[in-house]
N, C-alpha and C positions, 0 to 999 in steps of 0.2 A: 387587535385579534386577542385575548384573553389567555394571562398568565395560565391556566389551569393547559387550555389551546397547546397551548408555544410547549409546556412539559410533553406535552404528551404524540409533540412532533418531536421534539428530543429522546424521546425514548424508539420513536421507529424505529429513527432515524444512526438509534445506535445496532440495527439490526444487521442482517448481511443479507437482507430479501432489499429489493426494488420498488419503488417507489412510484405516484408519478399525484403531480399536488396542483390539480388549476386554484387559483389566484386570482382578485382584482390587482389592481396597477395599486393602490395603500399599502401592499404588504411585500413592495419589490424592496425596501429597505432589509427588509426581516429576513427573509428568506438568500438575500445578499448574507447577510454577517452568518446566516447561515452555514452557507454556500462555502465560506472559510474554515469556520470549524470545523465540519462532518464532508467536506469534501466531492459536493455533487456541483453539475450544474444545470441551471434552469432558465429562459429562456420568456419572455415577455412576449404574445401573440396575443392581436387582437382580434381573433377567432377562432379561439385554443381550439373549440367544436372544431371546429371545420380542420385546422391541425393533427388534430387529436385521428380523425379518422383516415387523415391521409397516410399520417407515420403508421396506424394498424393492418388497414392497407394493404402496405411495405409489406408487412412483418409476418404479413397471410400468405402472402405471392412469396417474400422471400423463403418460409418455413414448408411453402410446398415445394419450390422449388429445391428444397432444402432435402427433405422427403424423397423426392424421385434419385435424384441424383444418390441417393445414399443405397437407394433400389438397386440404379443403375451397376454402382461400384460389387453391390455386391451379387447382380448378376454377372455382371464383367469375372467375378472371385469364380465363382460355380465353374461359371463356361473355363476360364483357366487349367483349371483342376479339374477339368470334365477331361477337357487334352491332356491335361498331363497323364491323367491314368490311361486315357486312348492309348498315347504313343507309350507309355513302358508296357501296358500289355502288348502293344504291339510287336514292341519289341520280344515282350517275352515267348507272344506266339514264333516271332520267322527262326529265332533259340532253339522253341519246340521243335520248328518242323526240318532246322537245318541236323539237328539232331535226329530222330528217327528219320533225314536222308542218310545218314548213318547207322542205321540202326538197317537185322531183319526182324521184322516183324513177328514172326512166331518166336524162335527163343532172348528177341533185343538183345544179345551181343551185338559186336559191331560187323558192319555186311563184310562181305567179299572185297569189295571196291575202295573202299577206310582200311581195311588190312591192306590191303597193297601201297596204298598213301603212306601210311605209320611205319612197315620197314621200310621206306623209300628213307623220310629221314631220317629214320635212324639206325640206317648202313652211313649216311653221310654224315649222320651226327658220331658217330664211328669210325669213321677216316681220321675225323679231324684229334677227335680227342682220343684216341686207343682204348677204347671203352671195350667189352665184353658182353655180346650177349647172343640170343639161342631163337632160333624159329622150330615150334615143335605140330604136327600135324595129326590126329585124331582122329581114328575112322572106328563107329558100333560095329561091331562084326555081326556080320548075320542078319541086321535091317533090314533087309528086302525083306525075312523072312515071318517082320513083331508086322508088318503092314500087311501080309497077305495072309497070316495066322487069324489076328487080330484087329484088322481092320485101320486102315491113315489115322484114325481121332485118336485112337493107343500113341499108336505113331506117333505123332504130333506130342503126346504125352511125353512118350522121354525122351522125344528131344531138350524139350521142355527141361523133362527132372534134368538132364545129361549139363546142360548149359548152368540150371543154377549151381548148381555142383562144380561147375568151373566158374562161375564167378565164386561162388564162395574160397574156395581155397586159393585163387593164385593175388597177386597184392595188387593195390591202386596203379601202383606205376605197371603193373605191366597188359598187355592188349591180347583182346580175346572175340574171335570172332565166328559164323559160321559161315565156315568157305566153304558151304555148297552138298546139295544132298544132307548127307549125315555125319560129313566131316565138314573138320572141328579146325581156326589154329589157332598156338598161343601166341606173341608173341615176350621171353621173358627180357623182359629191359636190365642191363648192365651186372648181368647173370653169366653163371660159369656152367659149364654141361651139368655138375652135377651135381647144384642144387637144383636147376631144371630138370633132373630122373628125379631127382623125390617129389618136386608137388606133381609131376604126372603120377608118381605109385602112390603119391594122397590121393590120388581122381580117381587112380585105379582100383587103391580102398573104399571111400563112398561109395560109389556107385559100386560094386561087389558087394555090398552092405544092402544095396536098394534092393526090394522086392516090386514089382507093376500086378497090379491085377486088375484081370480080364473079368466079363462074363462065367463065366467058363474056370479059369486056374491064374497060377500065377507067375509067373516070371520071371530071370533075371537077363543083364546083358552085359558086354567086356564093349570092352573096346579095340583097338592096337595103339599103335605111334610109334612116328616116326620125326626123328630131332634132328636137328642140326647146330654147329658153332659159326659163329661169323667171322669169316678171313677177308682182310682184302684179299682175296682169292675169285672172293663173286663179286663181278664186277654190275652186277642187276639182282632188283627182287625178285626175279623169275626165276632168276637162276638159283635162288636160295632156297625158293621153297618149292622148286623140279628137286633140289638135293629132299630135301627132307617130303618131297612126297616117297624118292625113288625108296626112302631107307623104311620109310611105310609100307607100302611094296614086297619088304621081304618081310616086316613082322608080320602080316598078313600071310604069304607064302609060307613063311617057319613053322602055322599054327596058331597066332591071335593071339590076345590077349596076351602081349607081350609091348616090349620099346626095343626099339634098334638107332641103336647111333648110325648117322654119315654127314662124312665133313670133304668140302670139295676135291681130296687128292681122293681120299676112295674112289671118288665118281669117273675124277683121269684118270682110272687103274682097274675099270669095270669093260 
């Protein structure tokens, strides 16, 4: 091998590329010397072409297998991601369905059943930690006339607007529910009587400034309320609601558009 060819070989070996050299036996010594300097290995084959074919075919098969494995890995990652997304979606849907099961479909306030459960929990907590809270029952005045005169669609609009006013004014820690028909309930957590009445007055003021429109005219609506504070004489949630409901009845019979306070002792004295 001429010196110029050796120089070219040395330049090639200084690069980061890989090379395949095929030579005859007379250059074994030269390649051995170069291997010491440039850190490469070589083997002498009696039939180099066959050996190259074998190695090339092996390389091709290895490459094909690598590509296939990479494809499978990518598909598996996509499947895992889809399953994780689907699982999260299912959890979110379940949570949404659980929330909807607690809500009144028209007003999106809590329903009667959830309110009763929440009240029971609050009574247990207040008995243990000696907290104060109040329960109020609100009922729209002459609501049947709204349905009769303006139709049930307009009546539903009134119910939804009243619910929105309640949600806007009460705190996040309070619980409001559509208790049934045009009757609503509010649990004022860790709140004394005076503060609870102030909130009810704010709801009344907001509703009094709300004008409803029909095809024929405009109208307003009011509500009556009964409220009671918790004390340990209330042995269960039903009794406490019943006291608030009796206070509501007094508000209705004494002129409507007002709030009446009753306690457990008031009921005993009736």
